[in-house]
C-alpha positions in Angstrom: -57.0 -95.2 -65.0 -54.4 -97.5 -66.3 -55.4 -97.6 -70.0 -53.1 -94.7 -70.9 -50.1 -96.4 -69.3 -48.3 -98.0 -72.2 -46.9 -100.8 -70.1 -50.4 -101.8 -68.9 -51.1 -103.6 -72.2 -48.9 -106.4 -70.9 -50.5 -106.6 -67.5 -52.8 -109.5 -66.5 -53.7 -108.2 -63.0 -53.5 -105.0 -60.9 -54.2 -105.2 -57.2 -54.3 -102.2 -54.7 -51.8 -102.1 -51.8 -53.2 -100.6 -48.6 -50.1 -100.6 -46.4 -48.3 -97.4 -45.5 -49.0 -93.8 -44.7 -48.1 -92.4 -48.2 -50.7 -90.3 -50.1 -49.7 -92.3 -53.2 -52.1 -94.9 -54.5 -50.1 -98.0 -54.8 -50.7 -101.2 -56.9 -49.1 -104.5 -57.6 -49.2 -105.2 -61.3 -48.3 -108.6 -62.8 -47.3 -109.1 -66.5 -48.0 -111.9 -68.8 -44.5 -113.1 -68.2 -45.0 -113.3 -64.5 -43.0 -110.2 -63.6 -44.4 -108.2 -60.7 -44.2 -104.4 -60.7 -45.0 -101.6 -58.3 -47.2 -98.8 -59.6 -47.4 -95.6 -57.6 -50.0 -93.0 -58.7 -50.3 -89.5 -57.3 -52.3 -86.3 -58.1 -51.2 -84.4 -61.1 -50.3 -81.4 -58.9 -47.4 -83.5 -57.5 -46.1 -84.3 -61.0 -42.8 -82.4 -60.7 -42.1 -83.5 -57.2 -42.7 -87.1 -58.3 -40.5 -86.6 -61.3 -37.7 -85.6 -58.9 -38.4 -88.6 -56.7 -38.1 -90.8 -59.8 -34.8 -89.2 -60.6 -33.4 -89.7 -57.1 -34.5 -93.4 -57.2 -32.4 -93.7 -60.3 -29.4 -92.4 -58.5 -29.8 -94.9 -55.7 -30.4 -97.7 -58.2 -26.8 -97.4 -59.3 -25.4 -98.3 -55.9 -25.5 -102.0 -56.2 -28.0 -103.2 -53.6 -31.5 -104.7 -54.1 -34.2 -102.1 -54.3 -37.3 -101.0 -56.2 -35.7 -99.7 -59.4 -37.2 -97.2 -61.8 -38.9 -98.5 -65.0 -41.2 -95.7 -66.3 -42.6 -92.3 -65.4 -45.5 -90.4 -66.9 -49.1 -89.1 -66.8 -52.3 -91.3 -66.6 -55.9 -91.1 -65.7 -56.7 -88.7 -68.6 -54.0 -86.3 -67.4 -55.4 -86.2 -63.8 -52.6 -88.3 -62.3 -48.8 -88.8 -62.5 -47.4 -92.3 -62.1 -44.1 -94.1 -61.7 -43.5 -97.8 -62.4 -40.9 -99.6 -60.3 -39.6 -103.1 -60.1 -41.0 -105.2 -57.3 -38.7 -106.5 -54.6 -39.6 -110.1 -53.9 -39.5 -111.2 -50.2 -41.1 -110.4 -46.9 -41.3 -107.3 -44.8 -38.1 -107.3 -42.6 -40.0 -106.1 -39.5 -42.1 -109.3 -39.6 -39.1 -111.6 -40.1 -36.7 -110.2 -37.5 -38.4 -111.5 -34.3 -38.2 -115.1 -35.6 -34.4 -115.0 -36.2 -31.5 -115.6 -33.8 -29.9 -112.5 -32.3 -26.8 -113.0 -34.4 -28.9 -113.1 -37.6 -30.8 -110.0 -36.6 -27.6 -108.2 -35.9 -26.0 -109.2 -39.2 -29.1 -108.0 -41.1 -28.8 -104.7 -39.3 -25.2 -104.6 -40.5 -26.4 -105.2 -44.1 -28.9 -102.3 -43.7 -26.2 -100.0 -42.2 -23.9 -100.7 -45.1 -26.7 -99.9 -47.6 -27.6 -96.7 -45.8 -23.9 -95.6 -45.9 -24.0 -96.1 -49.7 -27.2 -94.0 -50.0 -25.5 -91.2 -48.1 -22.4 -91.4 -50.4 -24.3 -90.3 -53.6 -22.8 -87.0 -54.7 -25.1 -84.1 -54.0 -26.1 -82.0 -57.0 -25.4 -78.3 -56.4 -29.0 -77.4 -57.2 -30.2 -79.7 -54.4 -28.1 -78.2 -51.6 -30.5 -76.7 -49.1 -30.4 -73.0 -48.3 -31.1 -73.6 -44.6 -31.0 -76.2 -41.9 -34.1 -77.9 -40.3 -33.3 -76.5 -36.8 -36.1 -73.9 -36.9 -38.6 -76.4 -38.3 -37.8 -78.9 -35.5 -38.3 -76.2 -32.9 -41.6 -75.1 -34.5 -42.9 -78.7 -34.5 -41.9 -79.0 -30.9 -43.9 -75.9 -30.0 -46.9 -77.3 -31.8 -46.7 -80.4 -29.7 -46.2 -78.3 -26.5 -49.4 -76.3 -27.3 -51.5 -79.4 -28.0 -53.7 -81.4 -25.6 -51.7 -84.6 -26.3 -48.7 -83.9 -24.0 -47.1 -86.5 -21.9 -46.9 -85.8 -18.2 -43.1 -86.2 -18.0 -42.1 -84.4 -21.2 -40.4 -81.3 -19.8 -36.9 -82.8 -19.7 -37.1 -84.0 -23.3 -38.3 -80.7 -24.6 -35.6 -78.9 -22.7 -32.9 -81.2 -24.1 -34.0 -80.4 -27.6 -34.0 -76.7 -27.1 -30.7 -76.6 -25.3 -29.0 -78.9 -27.8 -30.6 -78.0 -31.2 -27.2 -76.9 -32.5 -26.0 -80.5 -32.3 -27.9 -81.3 -35.5 -27.0 -80.3 -39.0 -23.3 -80.2 -38.2 -22.5 -82.8 -41.0 -22.6 -81.9 -44.7 -26.1 -82.5 -46.1 -26.6 -85.5 -48.3 -29.4 -87.5 -50.0 -31.5 -89.4 -47.5 -33.9 -92.3 -47.9 -36.1 -90.4 -45.5 -37.9 -93.4 -43.8 -35.2 -96.0 -43.3 -36.4 -98.7 -40.8 -37.3 -102.4 -40.9 -40.9 -101.6 -42.2 -39.4 -100.3 -45.4 -36.9 -103.1 -45.9 -37.4 -106.5 -47.4 -36.0 -109.8 -46.3 -35.2 -111.6 -49.6 -35.2 -115.3 -50.3 -31.3 -115.4 -50.3 -31.2 -113.7 -46.9 -30.2 -110.3 -48.2 -31.9 -107.0 -47.5 -33.8 -105.0 -50.2 -35.0 -101.4 -49.9 -38.4 -100.0 -50.8 -40.5 -96.8 -50.4 -38.3 -93.8 -51.2 -41.2 -91.4 -51.3 -39.9 -89.5 -48.2 -36.5 -88.9 -49.7 -34.9 -85.5 -48.9 -31.6 -83.7 -48.6 -30.5 -83.3 -45.0 -28.4 -84.2 -42.1 -27.3 -87.9 -42.4 -27.7 -88.4 -38.7 -31.5 -87.6 -38.9 -31.8 -91.0 -40.7 -31.3 -92.9 -37.4 -34.0 -91.7 -35.0 -36.5 -94.1 -36.6 -34.4 -96.9 -35.1 -35.9 -95.7 -31.8 -39.3 -95.1 -33.2 -39.8 -98.3 -35.3 -36.7 -100.5 -34.8 -36.1 -101.3 -31.1 -39.7 -102.6 -30.7 -38.9 -105.2 -33.4 -35.2 -106.0 -32.8 -32.5 -104.3 -30.7 -29.8 -106.5 -32.3 -30.8 -105.2 -35.7 -30.6 -101.6 -34.5 -27.1 -102.1 -33.0 -25.9 -103.8 -36.3 -27.2 -100.9 -38.4 -25.3 -98.3 -36.3 -22.1 -100.4 -36.1 -21.9 -101.1 -39.9 -22.8 -97.5 -40.9 -20.0 -96.2 -38.8 -17.7 -99.1 -39.6 -17.6 -100.0 -35.9 -16.4 -96.6 -34.6 -19.4 -94.5 -33.7 -18.4 -90.8 -33.3 -19.4 -88.9 -30.2 -21.1 -86.2 -32.3 -23.6 -88.8 -33.6 -25.0 -89.6 -30.2 -25.6 -86.0 -29.2 -27.4 -85.3 -32.5 -29.4 -88.6 -32.4 -30.7 -87.8 -28.9 -32.0 -84.4 -30.2 -33.7 -86.1 -33.1 -35.2 -88.9 -30.9 -36.4 -86.5 -28.2 -38.0 -84.1 -30.8 -39.6 -86.8 -32.9 -40.9 -88.7 -29.9 -42.9 -85.7 -28.8 -43.9 -84.3 -32.1 -44.9 -87.6 -33.6 -47.8 -87.8 -31.1 -49.2 -84.5 -32.5 -48.4 -85.7 -36.1 -50.4 -88.8 -35.6 -53.5 -86.9 -34.6 -54.8 -86.8 -38.2 -54.7 -90.6 -38.4 -56.8 -91.3 -35.3 -56.6 -92.6 -31.8 -54.9 -95.9 -32.6 -51.9 -94.2 -34.2 -51.8 -91.6 -31.4 -51.6 -94.4 -28.9 -48.8 -96.0 -30.8 -46.8 -92.9 -30.9 -47.4 -92.3 -27.2 -46.1 -95.8 -26.4 -43.0 -95.2 -28.5 -42.4 -91.8 -26.8 -42.6 -93.4 -23.4 -40.1 -96.1 -24.5 -37.7 -93.4 -25.7 -38.0 -91.6 -22.4 -37.1 -94.8 -20.7 -34.2 -95.7 -23.0 -32.6 -92.3 -22.7 -33.5 -92.0 -19.0 -35.5 -88.9 -19.5 -32.8 -87.6 -21.8 -30.3 -87.4 -19.0 -28.1 -89.6 -21.2 -27.4 -89.4 -25.0 -26.5 -93.1 -25.6 -29.7 -95.2 -25.3 -29.5 -97.9 -22.7 -30.0 -100.7 -25.3 -26.7 -99.7 -27.0 -24.2 -101.1 -24.5 -21.0 -103.0 -24.7 -22.7 -106.0 -23.2 -25.2 -106.2 -26.0 -22.6 -105.4 -28.7 -20.3 -108.2 -27.5 -23.3 -110.6 -27.4 -24.2 -109.9 -31.1 -20.9 -108.9 -32.6 -18.8 -111.5 -34.3 -15.9 -109.1 -34.7 -15.8 -106.3 -37.2 -13.8 -108.1 -39.8 -15.9 -111.3 -39.6 -19.1 -109.4 -39.7 -18.0 -107.4 -42.7 -17.0 -110.7 -44.4 -20.5 -112.1 -43.8 -22.0 -108.9 -45.3 -19.9 -109.4 -48.4 -20.9 -113.0 -48.8 -24.6 -112.4 -48.2 
């Protein structure tokens, strides 16, 4: 498979990577000089989509934060596959590191992540990439698929009603480039204590506020201080009311639909999504509130060192 990748002539080892839900086949390659690289291989039918992904990664790579940067794109496996070669971000998965840190350290890492996400959303949108429609109809269709399934939660009516009655709260912001899967599982804790970003394969153009519902799905179970820090830094310590209304729609919709989505992966993943959905219902009190209970002044005062001081630590990290 790798012989027709020119760069492979300098590799001394190639090891498969099993982590993640991506359909890409992923490998860690190491060169004679000891450099480590990430190889992502996909079916040739995805060639143009992957070429676009590679182009978008190139845009993000100019923003000045640590990430898996583009090295090479092409065709391999005798023309049956497309590949992209990216730099390897050295460090440990942030989701595994966060629980062992102090609350202040968790919060400040969240602030680093929030500042990075703000940069990603600042990339000028090419006119050709502006979507012709919003995702409101798609979100409602997904909710209907969940509603018709045999995987429903017994107390889901209020969440579904909230989504349907407030669907116009989403896509009020101008669309922008998104990471698409921004949460601690796709962030790296580097040796110098900074945050690196990986896995851009779910990038898309959309509502910037959609980027945040995965804090509820995959963030709060690891670190509430991190989640608070990401929100605070992204909004430069002044969260607009419109964000909370939109975020609650995204969280409610994703909490329900993710159970149905996980069906193709098996019972273990279904059970995980059910547990997350139950947690969301609790955090939003059955979606009778739009600000989750974990984002409170008490918590913020506990973690926050002051906007200016926190931003100074971000710059120094």
